[in-house]
C-alpha positions in Angstrom: 17.0 -63.2 -25.1 20.4 -63.1 -26.9 23.0 -60.9 -25.5 24.2 -58.2 -27.9 27.9 -58.1 -28.9 28.4 -54.8 -27.0 26.7 -56.3 -23.9 28.8 -59.4 -24.2 32.0 -57.5 -23.9 31.0 -55.1 -21.2 32.8 -55.9 -17.9 30.6 -57.9 -15.5 30.8 -55.2 -12.9 29.3 -52.6 -15.3 26.3 -54.9 -15.9 25.9 -55.3 -12.2 26.0 -51.5 -11.8 22.9 -51.4 -14.0 21.2 -54.2 -12.2 21.6 -52.6 -8.8 20.3 -49.3 -10.1 17.2 -51.1 -11.4 16.9 -52.9 -8.1 16.8 -49.5 -6.3 14.2 -48.1 -8.6 11.9 -51.1 -8.8 11.8 -51.4 -5.0 11.1 -47.7 -4.8 14.0 -47.3 -2.3 14.7 -43.7 -1.2 17.9 -42.0 0.1 18.9 -43.5 3.4 17.0 -46.9 2.9 19.1 -50.0 3.6 20.3 -52.1 0.8 20.9 -55.9 0.8 24.4 -57.0 1.8 27.1 -57.8 -0.8 26.5 -61.5 -0.2 22.7 -61.1 -0.6 23.0 -59.1 -3.8 25.5 -61.5 -5.3 23.1 -64.3 -4.7 20.1 -62.4 -6.0 21.8 -61.1 -9.1 23.5 -64.4 -9.8 27.1 -63.1 -9.8 30.1 -63.2 -7.5 30.5 -61.1 -4.4 33.7 -59.6 -5.9 31.8 -58.3 -8.9 29.2 -56.8 -6.6 31.9 -55.1 -4.6 33.4 -53.5 -7.7 30.0 -52.3 -8.8 29.3 -50.9 -5.4 32.6 -48.9 -5.6 31.4 -47.3 -8.8 28.0 -46.5 -7.3 29.6 -45.1 -4.2 31.7 -42.8 -6.4 28.7 -41.3 -8.1 26.5 -41.0 -5.0 24.0 -43.8 -5.7 25.2 -45.9 -2.8 26.6 -45.0 0.6 28.6 -47.6 2.6 28.8 -47.0 6.4 31.4 -49.0 8.2 29.8 -51.4 10.7 26.3 -50.5 9.6 25.9 -51.7 6.0 24.9 -50.3 2.6 22.4 -47.6 2.1 20.8 -45.8 -0.9 22.7 -42.5 -1.6 21.5 -39.1 -2.4 22.5 -39.6 -6.1 19.1 -41.3 -6.6 17.1 -38.2 -5.8 17.0 -37.0 -9.5 15.1 -40.2 -10.3 12.2 -39.4 -8.0 8.9 -38.3 -9.4 5.7 -39.6 -10.9 7.7 -41.7 -13.4 11.1 -42.4 -12.0 13.7 -43.5 -14.7 16.4 -45.9 -13.6 19.2 -44.2 -15.6 22.0 -46.8 -16.3 25.2 -44.9 -16.8 27.0 -47.8 -18.5 24.2 -48.3 -21.1 25.1 -46.7 -24.4 21.5 -46.6 -25.5 20.6 -44.6 -22.5 23.6 -42.3 -22.8 22.6 -41.6 -26.4 19.0 -40.9 -25.4 20.2 -38.5 -22.7 22.4 -36.6 -25.2 19.5 -36.5 -27.8 17.3 -34.9 -25.1 20.1 -32.6 -24.2 20.5 -31.5 -27.8 16.9 -30.5 -28.0 17.1 -28.5 -24.7 20.4 -26.8 -25.6 19.2 -25.9 -29.1 16.1 -24.2 -27.7 18.1 -22.5 -24.9 20.6 -21.0 -27.3 17.8 -20.0 -29.7 16.0 -18.0 -26.9 19.3 -16.7 -25.5 20.0 -15.0 -28.9 16.8 -13.2 -28.4 16.7 -12.4 -24.7 20.3 -12.6 -23.2 21.2 -9.5 -21.2 24.6 -7.8 -21.4 25.4 -9.3 -18.0 24.5 -12.8 -19.2 26.6 -12.4 -22.3 29.5 -11.3 -20.1 29.1 -14.4 -17.9 29.1 -16.6 -21.0 32.3 -14.9 -22.2 33.9 -15.4 -18.8 33.0 -19.1 -19.0 34.6 -19.4 -22.5 37.8 -17.7 -21.3 37.9 -19.9 -18.2 37.5 -23.0 -20.4 40.3 -21.8 -22.7 42.7 -21.1 -19.9 42.0 -24.3 -18.0 42.4 -26.4 -21.1 45.7 -24.8 -21.9 46.8 -25.6 -18.3 45.4 -29.1 -18.4 43.4 -28.1 -15.3 40.4 -30.5 -15.9 38.7 -29.6 -12.6 38.6 -25.9 -13.6 37.6 -27.0 -17.2 34.6 -28.9 -15.8 33.5 -25.8 -13.8 33.8 -23.6 -16.9 31.8 -26.1 -19.0 29.1 -26.2 -16.3 29.0 -22.4 -16.0 28.7 -22.0 -19.8 25.7 -24.4 -20.1 24.0 -23.2 -17.0 24.3 -19.6 -18.0 23.1 -20.5 -21.5 19.9 -21.9 -19.9 19.5 -18.9 -17.7 19.9 -16.6 -20.7 16.9 -18.3 -22.3 14.8 -16.7 -19.5 12.8 -19.9 -19.2 13.1 -21.3 -15.7 12.2 -24.8 -16.9 15.3 -25.0 -19.1 17.4 -24.0 -16.1 15.9 -26.9 -14.1 16.4 -29.3 -17.0 20.0 -28.5 -17.6 20.8 -29.0 -13.9 19.1 -32.4 -13.9 20.6 -33.5 -17.2 24.2 -32.6 -16.0 23.6 -34.5 -12.8 22.9 -37.6 -14.9 25.7 -36.9 -17.4 28.2 -36.5 -14.6 27.5 -40.1 -13.6 29.0 -41.3 -16.9 32.4 -40.0 -15.7 33.1 -43.2 -13.7 33.6 -44.9 -17.1 37.0 -43.1 -17.0 36.6 -41.6 -20.4 39.8 -39.7 -21.2 40.0 -36.0 -21.3 42.1 -35.1 -24.3 43.5 -31.6 -24.9 42.2 -31.4 -28.5 38.7 -32.3 -27.4 38.7 -29.7 -24.6 40.0 -27.0 -27.1 37.4 -28.0 -29.6 34.6 -27.7 -27.0 35.9 -24.2 -26.1 35.8 -23.2 -29.8 32.3 -24.5 -30.1 31.2 -22.5 -27.0 32.8 -19.4 -28.5 30.9 -20.0 -31.8 27.6 -20.3 -29.9 28.4 -17.1 -28.0 29.2 -15.2 -31.2 25.8 -16.1 -32.6 24.1 -15.0 -29.4 25.9 -11.7 -29.6 24.8 -11.2 -33.1 21.2 -12.1 -32.2 21.2 -14.9 -34.7 18.7 -17.4 -33.2 19.0 -20.0 -36.0 22.7 -20.2 -35.9 22.9 -20.2 -32.1 20.5 -23.1 -31.9 22.2 -25.1 -34.7 25.6 -24.6 -33.1 24.4 -25.6 -29.7 22.8 -28.8 -31.0 26.0 -29.6 -33.0 28.1 -29.1 -29.9 26.1 -31.7 -28.0 26.1 -34.2 -30.8 29.9 -33.9 -31.1 30.2 -34.6 -27.3 28.1 -37.7 -27.7 30.4 -38.8 -30.6 33.4 -38.5 -28.2 31.6 -40.8 -25.6 30.7 -43.3 -28.3 34.2 -43.4 -29.8 35.8 -44.0 -26.3 33.3 -46.7 -25.4 33.8 -48.5 -28.7 37.6 -48.2 -28.2 37.3 -49.9 -24.8 35.0 -52.6 -26.2 37.5 -53.3 -29.0 40.4 -53.5 -26.4 38.3 -56.0 -24.3 37.6 -58.1 -27.4 41.2 -58.2 -28.4 42.3 -59.2 -24.9 39.8 -62.1 -24.7 
């Protein structure tokens, strides 16, 4: 099957990341199970040991693989979100899967915000307001760790404000998968963070006003804009790789 232009210019180690994730899923390996050695994986995947080593560093950083000195490689706890009747081998370097994840998240966020406008308690509205303020302050201070916490608090509280426990579970699982995209080293720009805070504030305003339609629309728009940021940065990197080749 022909390789797409985007796939052709992806670094080899990113493709191997995907292949190792699929290997874990198809063999039904669970956290703590032993993985093949670097040499064995390089031979099986038809690539170099160095490329496998770089891929394993990424997988270790996101919890999919655990390396124990003197013992070998093991499946990490980052694979637990894939367990279930129909486990999905999420590939965090695959733009199609990243897009699918955000499309699902847009549906979930729209419904959460719609219900929050109807059911949010004063305490939940206050928690959303605190998350917005924390995001605004941390963005101004370029404190990206605090900004991430503020973002997580906002979206988790939004799901809780829907008063639907399944949305709360969904947002936790979605964010676990989305967090794995961070090893692509997408830049955190101040203007993007400030825009995200403004969009959070707009969603909160609609919830305060009890405007379900507007709250849902604004939440879905916010998720779509985030996906555009990911897509822009990935395309920028692909162009840079193309120019360098």
